[in-house]
HTML snippet that shows the backbone in 3Dmol.js (N, CA, C, O; Angstrom):
<script src="https://3Dmol.org/build/3Dmol-min.js"></script>
<div id="view" style="width:600px;height:400px;position:relative"></div>
<script>
const pdb = `
ATOM      1  N   UNK A   1      40.709  10.675 176.626  1.00  0.00           N
ATOM      2  CA  UNK A   1      40.729  11.995 176.055  1.00  0.00           C
ATOM      3  C   UNK A   1      41.284  11.883 174.642  1.00  0.00           C
ATOM      4  O   UNK A   1      42.231  11.141 174.381  1.00  0.00           O
ATOM      5  N   UNK A   2      40.680  12.624 173.757  1.00  0.00           N
ATOM      6  CA  UNK A   2      41.131  12.601 172.377  1.00  0.00           C
ATOM      7  C   UNK A   2      41.386  13.996 171.861  1.00  0.00           C
ATOM      8  O   UNK A   2      40.776  14.958 172.328  1.00  0.00           O
ATOM      9  N   UNK A   3      42.289  14.114 170.897  1.00  0.00           N
ATOM     10  CA  UNK A   3      42.614  15.399 170.315  1.00  0.00           C
ATOM     11  C   UNK A   3      42.519  15.342 168.803  1.00  0.00           C
ATOM     12  O   UNK A   3      42.949  14.383 168.163  1.00  0.00           O
ATOM     13  N   UNK A   4      41.946  16.391 168.258  1.00  0.00           N
ATOM     14  CA  UNK A   4      41.904  16.579 166.813  1.00  0.00           C
ATOM     15  C   UNK A   4      42.406  17.996 166.566  1.00  0.00           C
ATOM     16  O   UNK A   4      41.876  18.944 167.145  1.00  0.00           O
ATOM     17  N   UNK A   5      43.404  18.156 165.729  1.00  0.00           N
ATOM     18  CA  UNK A   5      43.910  19.485 165.415  1.00  0.00           C
ATOM     19  C   UNK A   5      42.851  20.274 164.662  1.00  0.00           C
ATOM     20  O   UNK A   5      42.022  19.697 163.958  1.00  0.00           O
ATOM     21  N   UNK A   6      42.880  21.575 164.809  1.00  0.00           N
ATOM     22  CA  UNK A   6      41.837  22.432 164.248  1.00  0.00           C
ATOM     23  C   UNK A   6      41.755  22.380 162.727  1.00  0.00           C
ATOM     24  O   UNK A   6      40.710  22.707 162.165  1.00  0.00           O
ATOM     25  N   UNK A   7      42.818  21.981 162.050  1.00  0.00           N
ATOM     26  CA  UNK A   7      42.786  21.911 160.585  1.00  0.00           C
ATOM     27  C   UNK A   7      42.612  20.487 160.067  1.00  0.00           C
ATOM     28  O   UNK A   7      42.829  20.238 158.881  1.00  0.00           O
ATOM     29  N   UNK A   8      42.232  19.565 160.915  1.00  0.00           N
ATOM     30  CA  UNK A   8      42.065  18.161 160.535  1.00  0.00           C
ATOM     31  C   UNK A   8      40.588  17.782 160.470  1.00  0.00           C
ATOM     32  O   UNK A   8      39.740  18.394 161.120  1.00  0.00           O
ATOM     33  N   UNK A   9      40.306  16.760 159.671  1.00  0.00           N
ATOM     34  CA  UNK A   9      38.976  16.170 159.599  1.00  0.00           C
ATOM     35  C   UNK A   9      39.112  14.731 160.074  1.00  0.00           C
ATOM     36  O   UNK A   9      39.955  13.985 159.577  1.00  0.00           O
ATOM     37  N   UNK A  10      38.296  14.350 161.021  1.00  0.00           N
ATOM     38  CA  UNK A  10      38.355  13.005 161.581  1.00  0.00           C
ATOM     39  C   UNK A  10      37.489  12.060 160.750  1.00  0.00           C
ATOM     40  O   UNK A  10      36.330  12.365 160.466  1.00  0.00           O
ATOM     41  N   UNK A  11      38.046  10.921 160.363  1.00  0.00           N
ATOM     42  CA  UNK A  11      37.280   9.917 159.616  1.00  0.00           C
ATOM     43  C   UNK A  11      36.096   9.459 160.462  1.00  0.00           C
ATOM     44  O   UNK A  11      36.209   9.387 161.685  1.00  0.00           O
ATOM     45  N   UNK A  12      34.971   9.151 159.839  1.00  0.00           N
ATOM     46  CA  UNK A  12      33.762   8.774 160.580  1.00  0.00           C
ATOM     47  C   UNK A  12      33.949   7.588 161.521  1.00  0.00           C
ATOM     48  O   UNK A  12      33.243   7.494 162.525  1.00  0.00           O
ATOM     49  N   UNK A  13      34.874   6.687 161.226  1.00  0.00           N
ATOM     50  CA  UNK A  13      35.065   5.492 162.052  1.00  0.00           C
ATOM     51  C   UNK A  13      36.248   5.601 163.016  1.00  0.00           C
ATOM     52  O   UNK A  13      36.485   4.680 163.798  1.00  0.00           O
ATOM     53  N   UNK A  14      36.990   6.703 162.974  1.00  0.00           N
ATOM     54  CA  UNK A  14      38.223   6.817 163.764  1.00  0.00           C
ATOM     55  C   UNK A  14      37.981   6.687 165.258  1.00  0.00           C
ATOM     56  O   UNK A  14      38.691   5.944 165.936  1.00  0.00           O
ATOM     57  N   UNK A  15      37.004   7.387 165.773  1.00  0.00           N
ATOM     58  CA  UNK A  15      36.755   7.339 167.217  1.00  0.00           C
ATOM     59  C   UNK A  15      36.333   5.945 167.655  1.00  0.00           C
ATOM     60  O   UNK A  15      36.843   5.426 168.648  1.00  0.00           O
ATOM     61  N   UNK A  16      35.416   5.341 166.931  1.00  0.00           N
ATOM     62  CA  UNK A  16      34.952   3.989 167.259  1.00  0.00           C
ATOM     63  C   UNK A  16      36.107   2.988 167.234  1.00  0.00           C
ATOM     64  O   UNK A  16      36.210   2.139 168.120  1.00  0.00           O
ATOM     65  N   UNK A  17      36.966   3.082 166.236  1.00  0.00           N
ATOM     66  CA  UNK A  17      38.069   2.130 166.103  1.00  0.00           C
ATOM     67  C   UNK A  17      39.121   2.323 167.182  1.00  0.00           C
ATOM     68  O   UNK A  17      39.644   1.342 167.712  1.00  0.00           O
ATOM     69  N   UNK A  18      39.445   3.575 167.520  1.00  0.00           N
ATOM     70  CA  UNK A  18      40.460   3.796 168.555  1.00  0.00           C
ATOM     71  C   UNK A  18      39.935   3.434 169.942  1.00  0.00           C
ATOM     72  O   UNK A  18      40.675   2.898 170.768  1.00  0.00           O
ATOM     73  N   UNK A  19      38.664   3.724 170.198  1.00  0.00           N
ATOM     74  CA  UNK A  19      38.056   3.324 171.476  1.00  0.00           C
ATOM     75  C   UNK A  19      38.056   1.808 171.602  1.00  0.00           C
ATOM     76  O   UNK A  19      38.310   1.275 172.682  1.00  0.00           O
ATOM     77  N   UNK A  20      37.778   1.119 170.523  1.00  0.00           N
ATOM     78  CA  UNK A  20      37.769  -0.343 170.529  1.00  0.00           C
ATOM     79  C   UNK A  20      39.133  -0.907 170.927  1.00  0.00           C
ATOM     80  O   UNK A  20      39.214  -1.886 171.669  1.00  0.00           O
ATOM     81  N   UNK A  21      40.185  -0.294 170.438  1.00  0.00           N
ATOM     82  CA  UNK A  21      41.539  -0.760 170.799  1.00  0.00           C
ATOM     83  C   UNK A  21      41.762  -0.594 172.295  1.00  0.00           C
ATOM     84  O   UNK A  21      42.240  -1.516 172.957  1.00  0.00           O
ATOM     85  N   UNK A  22      41.420   0.578 172.836  1.00  0.00           N
ATOM     86  CA  UNK A  22      41.598   0.785 174.282  1.00  0.00           C
ATOM     87  C   UNK A  22      40.731  -0.170 175.097  1.00  0.00           C
ATOM     88  O   UNK A  22      41.179  -0.689 176.119  1.00  0.00           O
ATOM     89  N   UNK A  23      39.502  -0.405 174.657  1.00  0.00           N
ATOM     90  CA  UNK A  23      38.612  -1.315 175.387  1.00  0.00           C
ATOM     91  C   UNK A  23      39.089  -2.760 175.344  1.00  0.00           C
ATOM     92  O   UNK A  23      38.916  -3.494 176.318  1.00  0.00           O
ATOM     93  N   UNK A  24      39.682  -3.177 174.242  1.00  0.00           N
ATOM     94  CA  UNK A  24      40.105  -4.567 174.081  1.00  0.00           C
ATOM     95  C   UNK A  24      41.531  -4.839 174.539  1.00  0.00           C
ATOM     96  O   UNK A  24      41.952  -5.993 174.609  1.00  0.00           O
ATOM     97  N   UNK A  25      42.270  -3.789 174.849  1.00  0.00           N
ATOM     98  CA  UNK A  25      43.669  -3.947 175.272  1.00  0.00           C
ATOM     99  C   UNK A  25      43.929  -3.039 176.479  1.00  0.00           C
ATOM    100  O   UNK A  25      44.438  -1.930 176.320  1.00  0.00           O
ATOM    101  N   UNK A  26      43.585  -3.502 177.676  1.00  0.00           N
ATOM    102  CA  UNK A  26      43.679  -2.673 178.882  1.00  0.00           C
ATOM    103  C   UNK A  26      45.074  -2.127 179.186  1.00  0.00           C
ATOM    104  O   UNK A  26      45.189  -1.119 179.884  1.00  0.00           O
ATOM    105  N   UNK A  27      46.126  -2.754 178.690  1.00  0.00           N
ATOM    106  CA  UNK A  27      47.485  -2.280 178.956  1.00  0.00           C
ATOM    107  C   UNK A  27      47.913  -1.161 178.008  1.00  0.00           C
ATOM    108  O   UNK A  27      48.937  -0.515 178.232  1.00  0.00           O
ATOM    109  N   UNK A  28      47.139  -0.933 176.959  1.00  0.00           N
ATOM    110  CA  UNK A  28      47.442   0.138 176.013  1.00  0.00           C
ATOM    111  C   UNK A  28      46.917   1.445 176.602  1.00  0.00           C
ATOM    112  O   UNK A  28      45.768   1.513 177.040  1.00  0.00           O
ATOM    113  N   UNK A  29      47.752   2.479 176.612  1.00  0.00           N
ATOM    114  CA  UNK A  29      47.357   3.759 177.183  1.00  0.00           C
ATOM    115  C   UNK A  29      47.146   4.851 176.160  1.00  0.00           C
ATOM    116  O   UNK A  29      46.511   5.863 176.456  1.00  0.00           O
ATOM    117  N   UNK A  30      47.675   4.662 174.943  1.00  0.00           N
ATOM    118  CA  UNK A  30      47.582   5.686 173.911  1.00  0.00           C
ATOM    119  C   UNK A  30      47.406   5.024 172.557  1.00  0.00           C
ATOM    120  O   UNK A  30      48.101   4.061 172.233  1.00  0.00           O
ATOM    121  N   UNK A  31      46.478   5.541 171.771  1.00  0.00           N
ATOM    122  CA  UNK A  31      46.248   5.056 170.407  1.00  0.00           C
ATOM    123  C   UNK A  31      46.317   6.267 169.495  1.00  0.00           C
ATOM    124  O   UNK A  31      45.754   7.315 169.813  1.00  0.00           O
ATOM    125  N   UNK A  32      46.995   6.137 168.372  1.00  0.00           N
ATOM    126  CA  UNK A  32      46.993   7.216 167.392  1.00  0.00           C
ATOM    127  C   UNK A  32      46.747   6.629 166.009  1.00  0.00           C
ATOM    128  O   UNK A  32      46.930   5.432 165.789  1.00  0.00           O
ATOM    129  N   UNK A  33      46.334   7.476 165.090  1.00  0.00           N
ATOM    130  CA  UNK A  33      45.933   7.008 163.768  1.00  0.00           C
ATOM    131  C   UNK A  33      46.926   7.434 162.696  1.00  0.00           C
ATOM    132  O   UNK A  33      47.759   8.315 162.907  1.00  0.00           O
ATOM    133  N   UNK A  34      46.817   6.793 161.556  1.00  0.00           N
ATOM    134  CA  UNK A  34      47.492   7.288 160.361  1.00  0.00           C
ATOM    135  C   UNK A  34      46.700   8.486 159.852  1.00  0.00           C
ATOM    136  O   UNK A  34      45.642   8.814 160.390  1.00  0.00           O
ATOM    137  N   UNK A  35      47.206   9.125 158.832  1.00  0.00           N
ATOM    138  CA  UNK A  35      46.477  10.233 158.234  1.00  0.00           C
ATOM    139  C   UNK A  35      46.673  10.227 156.726  1.00  0.00           C
ATOM    140  O   UNK A  35      47.644   9.675 156.208  1.00  0.00           O
ATOM    141  N   UNK A  36      45.739  10.847 156.042  1.00  0.00           N
ATOM    142  CA  UNK A  36      45.838  10.999 154.595  1.00  0.00           C
ATOM    143  C   UNK A  36      45.938  12.481 154.261  1.00  0.00           C
ATOM    144  O   UNK A  36      45.362  13.327 154.944  1.00  0.00           O
ATOM    145  N   UNK A  37      46.672  12.776 153.212  1.00  0.00           N
ATOM    146  CA  UNK A  37      46.787  14.155 152.750  1.00  0.00           C
ATOM    147  C   UNK A  37      45.548  14.513 151.942  1.00  0.00           C
ATOM    148  O   UNK A  37      45.070  13.715 151.136  1.00  0.00           O
ATOM    149  N   UNK A  38      45.034  15.714 152.162  1.00  0.00           N
ATOM    150  CA  UNK A  38      43.830  16.155 151.473  1.00  0.00           C
ATOM    151  C   UNK A  38      44.047  17.589 150.990  1.00  0.00           C
ATOM    152  O   UNK A  38      44.593  18.416 151.721  1.00  0.00           O
ATOM    153  N   UNK A  39      43.624  17.880 149.772  1.00  0.00           N
ATOM    154  CA  UNK A  39      43.740  19.249 149.268  1.00  0.00           C
ATOM    155  C   UNK A  39      42.512  20.070 149.654  1.00  0.00           C
ATOM    156  O   UNK A  39      41.601  19.564 150.310  1.00  0.00           O
ATOM    157  N   UNK A  40      42.493  21.323 149.249  1.00  0.00           N
ATOM    158  CA  UNK A  40      41.415  22.240 149.621  1.00  0.00           C
ATOM    159  C   UNK A  40      40.051  21.792 149.102  1.00  0.00           C
ATOM    160  O   UNK A  40      39.023  22.156 149.672  1.00  0.00           O
ATOM    161  N   UNK A  41      40.032  21.010 148.034  1.00  0.00           N
ATOM    162  CA  UNK A  41      38.772  20.537 147.465  1.00  0.00           C
ATOM    163  C   UNK A  41      38.300  19.227 148.096  1.00  0.00           C
ATOM    164  O   UNK A  41      37.240  18.716 147.733  1.00  0.00           O
ATOM    165  N   UNK A  42      39.067  18.683 149.027  1.00  0.00           N
ATOM    166  CA  UNK A  42      38.684  17.446 149.691  1.00  0.00           C
ATOM    167  C   UNK A  42      39.161  16.187 148.994  1.00  0.00           C
ATOM    168  O   UNK A  42      38.749  15.088 149.364  1.00  0.00           O
ATOM    169  N   UNK A  43      40.025  16.321 147.987  1.00  0.00           N
ATOM    170  CA  UNK A  43      40.576  15.162 147.277  1.00  0.00           C
ATOM    171  C   UNK A  43      41.709  14.552 148.091  1.00  0.00           C
ATOM    172  O   UNK A  43      42.595  15.268 148.558  1.00  0.00           O
ATOM    173  N   UNK A  44      41.686  13.234 148.262  1.00  0.00           N
ATOM    174  CA  UNK A  44      42.726  12.533 149.022  1.00  0.00           C
ATOM    175  C   UNK A  44      43.928  12.252 148.128  1.00  0.00           C
ATOM    176  O   UNK A  44      43.786  11.943 146.945  1.00  0.00           O
ATOM    177  N   UNK A  45      45.131  12.369 148.728  1.00  0.00           N
ATOM    178  CA  UNK A  45      46.379  12.181 147.989  1.00  0.00           C
ATOM    179  C   UNK A  45      47.307  11.183 148.662  1.00  0.00           C
ATOM    180  O   UNK A  45      48.528  11.301 148.556  1.00  0.00           O
ATOM    181  N   UNK A  46      46.744  10.212 149.346  1.00  0.00           N
ATOM    182  CA  UNK A  46      47.551   9.140 149.931  1.00  0.00           C
ATOM    183  C   UNK A  46      47.948   9.378 151.372  1.00  0.00           C
ATOM    184  O   UNK A  46      47.698  10.437 151.947  1.00  0.00           O
ATOM    185  N   UNK A  47      48.569   8.369 151.931  1.00  0.00           N
ATOM    186  CA  UNK A  47      48.995   8.384 153.334  1.00  0.00           C
ATOM    187  C   UNK A  47      50.147   9.364 153.523  1.00  0.00           C
ATOM    188  O   UNK A  47      51.040   9.466 152.682  1.00  0.00           O
ATOM    189  N   UNK A  48      50.108  10.078 154.638  1.00  0.00           N
ATOM    190  CA  UNK A  48      51.138  11.055 154.956  1.00  0.00           C
ATOM    191  C   UNK A  48      52.487  10.426 155.256  1.00  0.00           C
ATOM    192  O   UNK A  48      52.577   9.255 155.625  1.00  0.00           O
ATOM    193  N   UNK A  49      53.522  11.215 155.094  1.00  0.00           N
ATOM    194  CA  UNK A  49      54.904  10.749 155.263  1.00  0.00           C
ATOM    195  C   UNK A  49      55.168  10.178 156.648  1.00  0.00           C
ATOM    196  O   UNK A  49      55.864   9.170 156.768  1.00  0.00           O
ATOM    197  N   UNK A  50      54.635  10.791 157.692  1.00  0.00           N
ATOM    198  CA  UNK A  50      54.913  10.317 159.049  1.00  0.00           C
ATOM    199  C   UNK A  50      54.269   8.959 159.335  1.00  0.00           C
ATOM    200  O   UNK A  50      54.676   8.278 160.275  1.00  0.00           O
ATOM    201  N   UNK A  51      53.283   8.557 158.552  1.00  0.00           N
ATOM    202  CA  UNK A  51      52.670   7.236 158.713  1.00  0.00           C
ATOM    203  C   UNK A  51      53.642   6.131 158.319  1.00  0.00           C
ATOM    204  O   UNK A  51      53.437   4.967 158.665  1.00  0.00           O
ATOM    205  N   UNK A  52      54.674   6.483 157.611  1.00  0.00           N
ATOM    206  CA  UNK A  52      55.637   5.496 157.134  1.00  0.00           C
ATOM    207  C   UNK A  52      56.800   5.292 158.098  1.00  0.00           C
ATOM    208  O   UNK A  52      57.688   4.481 157.835  1.00  0.00           O
ATOM    209  N   UNK A  53      56.803   6.027 159.220  1.00  0.00           N
ATOM    210  CA  UNK A  53      57.857   5.860 160.231  1.00  0.00           C
ATOM    211  C   UNK A  53      57.537   4.607 161.039  1.00  0.00           C
ATOM    212  O   UNK A  53      56.471   4.530 161.649  1.00  0.00           O
ATOM    213  N   UNK A  54      58.433   3.627 161.058  1.00  0.00           N
ATOM    214  CA  UNK A  54      58.167   2.413 161.848  1.00  0.00           C
ATOM    215  C   UNK A  54      58.058   2.757 163.331  1.00  0.00           C
ATOM    216  O   UNK A  54      58.886   3.496 163.865  1.00  0.00           O
ATOM    217  N   UNK A  55      57.035   2.218 163.993  1.00  0.00           N
ATOM    218  CA  UNK A  55      56.822   2.511 165.409  1.00  0.00           C
ATOM    219  C   UNK A  55      57.940   1.935 166.262  1.00  0.00           C
ATOM    220  O   UNK A  55      58.394   0.813 166.036  1.00  0.00           O
ATOM    221  N   UNK A  56      58.373   2.705 167.233  1.00  0.00           N
ATOM    222  CA  UNK A  56      59.223   2.220 168.312  1.00  0.00           C
ATOM    223  C   UNK A  56      59.063   3.182 169.481  1.00  0.00           C
ATOM    224  O   UNK A  56      58.870   4.381 169.278  1.00  0.00           O
ATOM    225  N   UNK A  57      59.140   2.671 170.691  1.00  0.00           N
ATOM    226  CA  UNK A  57      59.009   3.520 171.879  1.00  0.00           C
ATOM    227  C   UNK A  57      60.076   4.609 171.890  1.00  0.00           C
ATOM    228  O   UNK A  57      59.814   5.741 172.297  1.00  0.00           O
ATOM    229  N   UNK A  58      61.271   4.262 171.445  1.00  0.00           N
ATOM    230  CA  UNK A  58      62.387   5.194 171.470  1.00  0.00           C
ATOM    231  C   UNK A  58      62.171   6.362 170.500  1.00  0.00           C
ATOM    232  O   UNK A  58      62.617   7.478 170.766  1.00  0.00           O
ATOM    233  N   UNK A  59      61.498   6.111 169.394  1.00  0.00           N
ATOM    234  CA  UNK A  59      61.314   7.141 168.374  1.00  0.00           C
ATOM    235  C   UNK A  59      59.974   7.869 168.506  1.00  0.00           C
ATOM    236  O   UNK A  59      59.715   8.828 167.778  1.00  0.00           O
ATOM    237  N   UNK A  60      59.139   7.425 169.414  1.00  0.00           N
ATOM    238  CA  UNK A  60      57.776   7.942 169.520  1.00  0.00           C
ATOM    239  C   UNK A  60      57.738   9.467 169.633  1.00  0.00           C
ATOM    240  O   UNK A  60      57.006  10.118 168.888  1.00  0.00           O
ATOM    241  N   UNK A  61      58.499  10.033 170.534  1.00  0.00           N
ATOM    242  CA  UNK A  61      58.490  11.479 170.713  1.00  0.00           C
ATOM    243  C   UNK A  61      59.484  12.193 169.807  1.00  0.00           C
ATOM    244  O   UNK A  61      59.230  13.316 169.370  1.00  0.00           O
ATOM    245  N   UNK A  62      60.598  11.560 169.526  1.00  0.00           N
ATOM    246  CA  UNK A  62      61.627  12.181 168.699  1.00  0.00           C
ATOM    247  C   UNK A  62      61.121  12.453 167.293  1.00  0.00           C
ATOM    248  O   UNK A  62      61.381  13.518 166.734  1.00  0.00           O
ATOM    249  N   UNK A  63      60.401  11.500 166.717  1.00  0.00           N
ATOM    250  CA  UNK A  63      59.910  11.636 165.345  1.00  0.00           C
ATOM    251  C   UNK A  63      58.525  12.263 165.270  1.00  0.00           C
ATOM    252  O   UNK A  63      57.974  12.404 164.178  1.00  0.00           O
ATOM    253  N   UNK A  64      57.950  12.643 166.409  1.00  0.00           N
ATOM    254  CA  UNK A  64      56.654  13.314 166.449  1.00  0.00           C
ATOM    255  C   UNK A  64      55.632  12.544 165.622  1.00  0.00           C
ATOM    256  O   UNK A  64      54.994  13.093 164.723  1.00  0.00           O
ATOM    257  N   UNK A  65      55.492  11.263 165.944  1.00  0.00           N
ATOM    258  CA  UNK A  65      54.661  10.341 165.177  1.00  0.00           C
ATOM    259  C   UNK A  65      53.176  10.503 165.453  1.00  0.00           C
ATOM    260  O   UNK A  65      52.363  10.002 164.677  1.00  0.00           O
ATOM    261  N   UNK A  66      52.793  11.177 166.518  1.00  0.00           N
ATOM    262  CA  UNK A  66      51.380  11.181 166.896  1.00  0.00           C
ATOM    263  C   UNK A  66      50.753  12.573 166.831  1.00  0.00           C
ATOM    264  O   UNK A  66      49.986  12.953 167.716  1.00  0.00           O
ATOM    265  N   UNK A  67      51.071  13.315 165.809  1.00  0.00           N
ATOM    266  CA  UNK A  67      50.503  14.653 165.726  1.00  0.00           C
ATOM    267  C   UNK A  67      49.111  14.645 165.101  1.00  0.00           C
ATOM    268  O   UNK A  67      48.413  15.658 165.153  1.00  0.00           O
ATOM    269  N   UNK A  68      48.695  13.537 164.516  1.00  0.00           N
ATOM    270  CA  UNK A  68      47.340  13.416 163.980  1.00  0.00           C
ATOM    271  C   UNK A  68      46.418  12.935 165.114  1.00  0.00           C
ATOM    272  O   UNK A  68      46.777  13.113 166.278  1.00  0.00           O
ATOM    273  N   UNK A  69      45.266  12.344 164.838  1.00  0.00           N
ATOM    274  CA  UNK A  69      44.325  11.993 165.903  1.00  0.00           C
ATOM    275  C   UNK A  69      44.943  11.030 166.906  1.00  0.00           C
ATOM    276  O   UNK A  69      45.543  10.021 166.536  1.00  0.00           O
ATOM    277  N   UNK A  70      44.784  11.359 168.171  1.00  0.00           N
ATOM    278  CA  UNK A  70      45.292  10.498 169.247  1.00  0.00           C
ATOM    279  C   UNK A  70      44.252  10.429 170.353  1.00  0.00           C
ATOM    280  O   UNK A  70      43.551  11.396 170.650  1.00  0.00           O
ATOM    281  N   UNK A  71      44.182   9.254 170.945  1.00  0.00           N
ATOM    282  CA  UNK A  71      43.249   9.006 172.038  1.00  0.00           C
ATOM    283  C   UNK A  71      44.054   8.404 173.176  1.00  0.00           C
ATOM    284  O   UNK A  71      44.754   7.408 172.994  1.00  0.00           O
ATOM    285  N   UNK A  72      43.951   9.011 174.349  1.00  0.00           N
ATOM    286  CA  UNK A  72      44.724   8.556 175.501  1.00  0.00           C
ATOM    287  C   UNK A  72      43.764   8.190 176.627  1.00  0.00           C
ATOM    288  O   UNK A  72      42.782   8.886 176.884  1.00  0.00           O
ATOM    289  N   UNK A  73      44.068   7.107 177.273  1.00  0.00           N
ATOM    290  CA  UNK A  73      43.269   6.658 178.413  1.00  0.00           C
ATOM    291  C   UNK A  73      43.353   7.724 179.515  1.00  0.00           C
ATOM    292  O   UNK A  73      44.440   8.201 179.838  1.00  0.00           O
ATOM    293  N   UNK A  74      42.214   8.091 180.081  1.00  0.00           N
ATOM    294  CA  UNK A  74      42.190   9.170 181.074  1.00  0.00           C
ATOM    295  C   UNK A  74      43.141   8.898 182.236  1.00  0.00           C
ATOM    296  O   UNK A  74      43.794   9.824 182.717  1.00  0.00           O
ATOM    297  N   UNK A  75      43.235   7.659 182.695  1.00  0.00           N
ATOM    298  CA  UNK A  75      44.127   7.347 183.818  1.00  0.00           C
ATOM    299  C   UNK A  75      45.580   7.641 183.457  1.00  0.00           C
ATOM    300  O   UNK A  75      46.351   8.090 184.305  1.00  0.00           O
ATOM    301  N   UNK A  76      45.950   7.398 182.231  1.00  0.00           N
ATOM    302  CA  UNK A  76      47.316   7.685 181.781  1.00  0.00           C
ATOM    303  C   UNK A  76      47.518   9.196 181.694  1.00  0.00           C
ATOM    304  O   UNK A  76      48.546   9.719 182.126  1.00  0.00           O
ATOM    305  N   UNK A  77      46.529   9.892 181.132  1.00  0.00           N
ATOM    306  CA  UNK A  77      46.582  11.354 181.031  1.00  0.00           C
ATOM    307  C   UNK A  77      46.799  11.964 182.417  1.00  0.00           C
ATOM    308  O   UNK A  77      47.652  12.835 182.590  1.00  0.00           O
ATOM    309  N   UNK A  78      46.023  11.503 183.401  1.00  0.00           N
ATOM    310  CA  UNK A  78      46.140  12.029 184.760  1.00  0.00           C
ATOM    311  C   UNK A  78      47.467  11.631 185.404  1.00  0.00           C
ATOM    312  O   UNK A  78      48.049  12.410 186.159  1.00  0.00           O
ATOM    313  N   UNK A  79      47.941  10.433 185.112  1.00  0.00           N
ATOM    314  CA  UNK A  79      49.206   9.950 185.674  1.00  0.00           C
ATOM    315  C   UNK A  79      50.380  10.814 185.228  1.00  0.00           C
ATOM    316  O   UNK A  79      51.298  11.062 186.010  1.00  0.00           O
ATOM    317  N   UNK A  80      50.357  11.271 183.984  1.00  0.00           N
ATOM    318  CA  UNK A  80      51.470  12.086 183.475  1.00  0.00           C
ATOM    319  C   UNK A  80      51.253  13.580 183.722  1.00  0.00           C
ATOM    320  O   UNK A  80      52.109  14.399 183.388  1.00  0.00           O
ATOM    321  N   UNK A  81      50.121  13.926 184.300  1.00  0.00           N
ATOM    322  CA  UNK A  81      49.879  15.323 184.638  1.00  0.00           C
ATOM    323  C   UNK A  81      49.281  16.159 183.521  1.00  0.00           C
ATOM    324  O   UNK A  81      49.364  17.387 183.557  1.00  0.00           O
ATOM    325  N   UNK A  82      48.680  15.515 182.532  1.00  0.00           N
ATOM    326  CA  UNK A  82      48.025  16.260 181.451  1.00  0.00           C
ATOM    327  C   UNK A  82      49.011  16.834 180.457  1.00  0.00           C
ATOM    328  O   UNK A  82      50.123  16.331 180.293  1.00  0.00           O
ATOM    329  N   UNK A  83      48.583  17.893 179.799  1.00  0.00           N
ATOM    330  CA  UNK A  83      49.410  18.547 178.783  1.00  0.00           C
ATOM    331  C   UNK A  83      49.904  19.866 179.340  1.00  0.00           C
ATOM    332  O   UNK A  83      49.123  20.649 179.882  1.00  0.00           O
ATOM    333  N   UNK A  84      51.173  20.109 179.210  1.00  0.00           N
ATOM    334  CA  UNK A  84      51.770  21.353 179.678  1.00  0.00           C
ATOM    335  C   UNK A  84      51.386  22.476 178.712  1.00  0.00           C
ATOM    336  O   UNK A  84      51.836  22.466 177.566  1.00  0.00           O
ATOM    337  N   UNK A  85      50.578  23.431 179.136  1.00  0.00           N
ATOM    338  CA  UNK A  85      50.138  24.507 178.236  1.00  0.00           C
ATOM    339  C   UNK A  85      51.272  25.413 177.782  1.00  0.00           C
ATOM    340  O   UNK A  85      51.088  26.234 176.884  1.00  0.00           O
ATOM    341  N   UNK A  86      52.452  25.270 178.398  1.00  0.00           N
ATOM    342  CA  UNK A  86      53.600  26.063 177.962  1.00  0.00           C
ATOM    343  C   UNK A  86      54.214  25.546 176.667  1.00  0.00           C
ATOM    344  O   UNK A  86      54.992  26.251 176.025  1.00  0.00           O
ATOM    345  N   UNK A  87      53.867  24.307 176.276  1.00  0.00           N
ATOM    346  CA  UNK A  87      54.348  23.775 175.011  1.00  0.00           C
ATOM    347  C   UNK A  87      53.600  24.475 173.884  1.00  0.00           C
ATOM    348  O   UNK A  87      52.370  24.524 173.900  1.00  0.00           O
ATOM    349  N   UNK A  88      54.305  25.005 172.930  1.00  0.00           N
ATOM    350  CA  UNK A  88      53.726  25.769 171.831  1.00  0.00           C
ATOM    351  C   UNK A  88      52.610  25.019 171.137  1.00  0.00           C
ATOM    352  O   UNK A  88      51.537  25.583 170.922  1.00  0.00           O
ATOM    353  N   UNK A  89      52.829  23.758 170.777  1.00  0.00           N
ATOM    354  CA  UNK A  89      51.846  23.021 170.007  1.00  0.00           C
ATOM    355  C   UNK A  89      50.691  22.507 170.849  1.00  0.00           C
ATOM    356  O   UNK A  89      49.653  22.139 170.298  1.00  0.00           O
ATOM    357  N   UNK A  90      50.837  22.471 172.149  1.00  0.00           N
ATOM    358  CA  UNK A  90      49.752  22.024 173.026  1.00  0.00           C
ATOM    359  C   UNK A  90      48.599  23.026 173.008  1.00  0.00           C
ATOM    360  O   UNK A  90      47.451  22.649 173.244  1.00  0.00           O
ATOM    361  N   UNK A  91      48.884  24.262 172.738  1.00  0.00           N
ATOM    362  CA  UNK A  91      47.854  25.297 172.750  1.00  0.00           C
ATOM    363  C   UNK A  91      46.875  25.161 171.590  1.00  0.00           C
ATOM    364  O   UNK A  91      45.763  25.684 171.664  1.00  0.00           O
ATOM    365  N   UNK A  92      47.264  24.474 170.527  1.00  0.00           N
ATOM    366  CA  UNK A  92      46.388  24.385 169.362  1.00  0.00           C
ATOM    367  C   UNK A  92      45.512  23.142 169.377  1.00  0.00           C
ATOM    368  O   UNK A  92      44.785  22.899 168.414  1.00  0.00           O
ATOM    369  N   UNK A  93      45.560  22.349 170.441  1.00  0.00           N
ATOM    370  CA  UNK A  93      44.769  21.111 170.495  1.00  0.00           C
ATOM    371  C   UNK A  93      43.349  21.369 170.943  1.00  0.00           C
ATOM    372  O   UNK A  93      43.078  22.276 171.730  1.00  0.00           O
ATOM    373  N   UNK A  94      42.442  20.548 170.422  1.00  0.00           N
ATOM    374  CA  UNK A  94      41.044  20.609 170.819  1.00  0.00           C
ATOM    375  C   UNK A  94      40.687  19.249 171.411  1.00  0.00           C
ATOM    376  O   UNK A  94      40.890  18.221 170.765  1.00  0.00           O
ATOM    377  N   UNK A  95      40.164  19.234 172.614  1.00  0.00           N
ATOM    378  CA  UNK A  95      39.754  17.968 173.221  1.00  0.00           C
ATOM    379  C   UNK A  95      38.399  17.549 172.706  1.00  0.00           C
ATOM    380  O   UNK A  95      37.514  18.380 172.506  1.00  0.00           O
ATOM    381  N   UNK A  96      38.238  16.239 172.488  1.00  0.00           N
ATOM    382  CA  UNK A  96      36.935  15.686 172.100  1.00  0.00           C
ATOM    383  C   UNK A  96      36.476  14.695 173.138  1.00  0.00           C
ATOM    384  O   UNK A  96      35.400  14.113 173.002  1.00  0.00           O
TER     385      UNK A  96
END
`;
const viewer = $3Dmol.createViewer("view");
viewer.addModel(pdb, "pdb");
viewer.setStyle({}, {cartoon: {color: "spectrum"}});
viewer.zoomTo();
viewer.render();
</script>
């Protein structure tokens, strides 16, 4: 299952690349991408601030590192019980 926020544009290769990671690494359950800042005219302004947070399991949820495109293995999604619709930000997600 993948999510793209309603105000985001997904890079043409993002889905293919994230699926490839899940297919080639069976123990990986979640893949997320970096993001670039874009203005109203579509001009790119570099990598977003949260992309610069060094990954660690301990900081994964605390630093909200995966608010951009994320792809989760369905078995993992089902194992954790999906997304709680009572979470404010869960309501704005669109499944792809």
